[in-house]
Every structure is written in structure tokens, then in C-alpha cells.
C-alpha positions, 0 to 999 in steps of 0.5 A: 883236607880235613876229615871226620874222625873215625871211631872204630867203637861205632863198629861194635854197636849192638844196633848194627844188626838191624842196619839197612846197609848191612842187611842189604848186603847180607841178602845179596845171595838171596837176590841172586838166587831169586833172579836166577831161578825165575823162569824167563818170559817170552821167546827164547833165543834160537839155538843157532848162534846169532851173528853178534851180541850187543850188551847195554845198560847197567853192569854191561861191562861185567857181562862184557868182562866174563864173555869177551874172552870165550864168546864164539860170535863178535861181542860188544858193550855199547855205551850208547846213546843210540843203537849201532846201525848193524844190530838187526834180525841176525843179532842178540841184544842184551839189556839190563836195567830197572825202574830208573833206566835212562832214556837212551837205554829205553830207546835202544830197547825199542829200536832193537825190538823194531829191527827184529833182533832177538832180545834178552832183557833183565828188568822188572816186569812192570818197568818201562824198560820191559815194555820198551823191548816187548816183541815176539823176539824178546825173552824177559828175565824178571828182576825184583829188587834194584840189584844190577849184580843179581840181574847180571848173574841171571843173564850170564847163566842164561848166556851160558846155557845158550853156549854164548859164555862160560857156565855160570851157576847162580847157586854157587855165585849166591853161596860166594855172597853168603860166605862174605856176609858170614865173614863180614857180619856186624856180630863178628868183631874187628879182629875177625872181620875183613870188612871192618878191618878194611874200613879201619885201613881206609879210615884216614886215607884216599883209596887208590884201587887196582885189580890186576885181572879184568874182573878185578879191575871191574870190581875195583871200579864198583868198590871205588863208587861205594867208597866215595859215597861212604866217606865223601873223599875221592877214591880212584880205581885206575890201571897201574900206570896211572896209579904209578904216575900219582904216587910219583907225585906223593911226597915221602912220609916224614917218619918223625912227623906227629900224627896228632898235631892237627895238621896231617895231610890226607895220604893215599892207601893203595888197595890191591885186589887179588894181587896174590893170583896174578900171572907172572907179567901182571905180578911184576906190576903189582910188585912195582906198585908195592915198591913205589908205595913203600918208597914214599911210606904209603899204607897198602890194603888187600882184598882177596877172593880166597884160596887160589886153590879153590876152584871158584869161577871168575864170577864167584871170585868177582862177587867176593871181591866186590862184596868185601869192598862194599862191606868195608865202604859201609863200615867205613861210613859208619865209623865216620859217623854216617849211615849208608842206607844201601849200595846205589844201583849200578850205572848204565855202563 
């Protein structure tokens, strides 16, 4: 497989300060603050616990990853296309979307409202989704930009206030995004910029991404989406067992091969997320992956959410991982000669 030539000098161009994709990433903290500080419209869910919670739409699986371990009532992230038969007046439906929400999400919102379920909607006020889910039992969290992550943080904060999930402080999450924006800013050169460094590590490889925790695994899938758009090559986020199977089929690197002979193959690059913060069982899995990569001569890159001693919440660490990966993808596209306008919105999942 031939690949465009990566030129790291493009990462130091003065005009990158005005690059739309980088500006979009830099403003992630501001979008999180704006979404979270907007007062919800309409009916707030009762203080009584719902019988069950259903979440669907963009970043539904992120909400599930945060809530599922601690939610005091049955909780489900729903892939559609129809609303489950059990959803009724005793239940809470949480729906996230934007102007381009799929038709099945609109239908589920309308059906949940018709059945009398309590709803929390995160969507623009003038969107079809807001109209479809409008009811006397609906609380609308207005969103202003097409940023599913910001909407998900606002929803998680609301659910935490209702006692249905952990406490999520959007200001702290926004601060985490701001710290990544500062560390990966285009004015920082390659020697002191994790985003540019990650792009260089992935410049000529096929990324295989693994996160050993639930939220790191979720971040790995979003990062893989960004990398596929950035380089036009496959990028896979998967379980360790699946990656181990792929690595077992990779031929050992020839240490005497000439990397400049024009016939070099594109080889995988293992990307590990927060492998320094794993519990004992998962740490062994990471060590096994590293051993397999070393045995066949595969490069290893790492993305870390920071010092393990810092008292960051899971959501803050998730945003830190995701934003670093997205900066890396944007710089990768720039280094390959392209231009990413901005990360695409999350899928309805």
C-alpha cells in the first residue's frame, strides 16, 4: 500500500494558528462550558428514581460507560432502530442528537414522548429532535454547536445531579480540554507537542489502538475514527485478543531492509491508551501486547491522560485522551498534505 509522504516541516507552518480544525479542537473547553451552563428547558425529571433508563443517539455509549457501573437503576444504551417495548411512564429516556439526527432517533423520541416517559433531550432548540421529543415530561438541554462530546458532558452532569450517576463537573472537564489545547497548540514545536509527536509516530503506519479501561476503550474508537479520516488508511480500535490475533499474522521486521528502497510495506503501529493506569489483570494484558509487538518489530505509541496521582475523574481523563488523539489525527492530516476542517460529529451509537 503506497502512502503520501509525511513532511514534519508542515507542522511548524505559521499559518496553522488559523487552521480551522485546530481552532475547533482548541475551543472544545468553551463548548463544554456553554452546553453545561445553559439552563435546561421544560420539565425536570421527578426526584423519584425511574424504573429504568434508556439512552440513545450520539455518544450514547459514552454515557453508558460512565453511568453503568454506578447507576442505581437498570440502564441500557440502545442501538435502535425502534424503541424497546418496556419503556413507559415510569422510565427515563435520554436522547442526544443534533440537526442531522437519524430518522430512527426522531421516531424513538416521539414514541417515548407519546408513551409518557420522562425525557432528557440534548439537542438544538430549533432541531427536529427537539420538536419530536417535546412533551410535558421533557427536559431539553439546548446545544449550540455540533459537538456530541459537549452535549454528553452536559447530560452526565444533569444525571449526576439527579443521583443517577457520578458527580460530573463540566468546568473541570472543560479545564482538562483546555490543558490539552495548550499542550498541543500549533505554536509549540515538535519537541514539546504531544499532538505533533503522535502524528509523527503514526505517519507511515496502520494504527491499532487499545485502551484497557472502559472509557479508554471508548476513546480509542473515537480516535480511530479521526485517524481514518485523517490518513485515508485503516485504523482499528479493538480488544486486546483481537489485536493479538492481528499481530500474530504480522511478519517479523527485517532489520537489514532498506527503508528508502520504495518498496517498504506499511506496518501496524500499536497505540496504547493509559496503559500506565491499569489494574493488575489488565496490566498483564498490556504487557502481553507489548511483547507481541516487540517480537515482530512493531512501533509502539502511547497516549496518557496524565499523572496517575492527580485526582481527575473518569470523564476528565476520557476527554484528555480523546483530545490528544484528535490533535494527533489533525496534525497527521496536515503532515500528509491535507487539511482537516474539523472532527466529524459522533455517530448515533
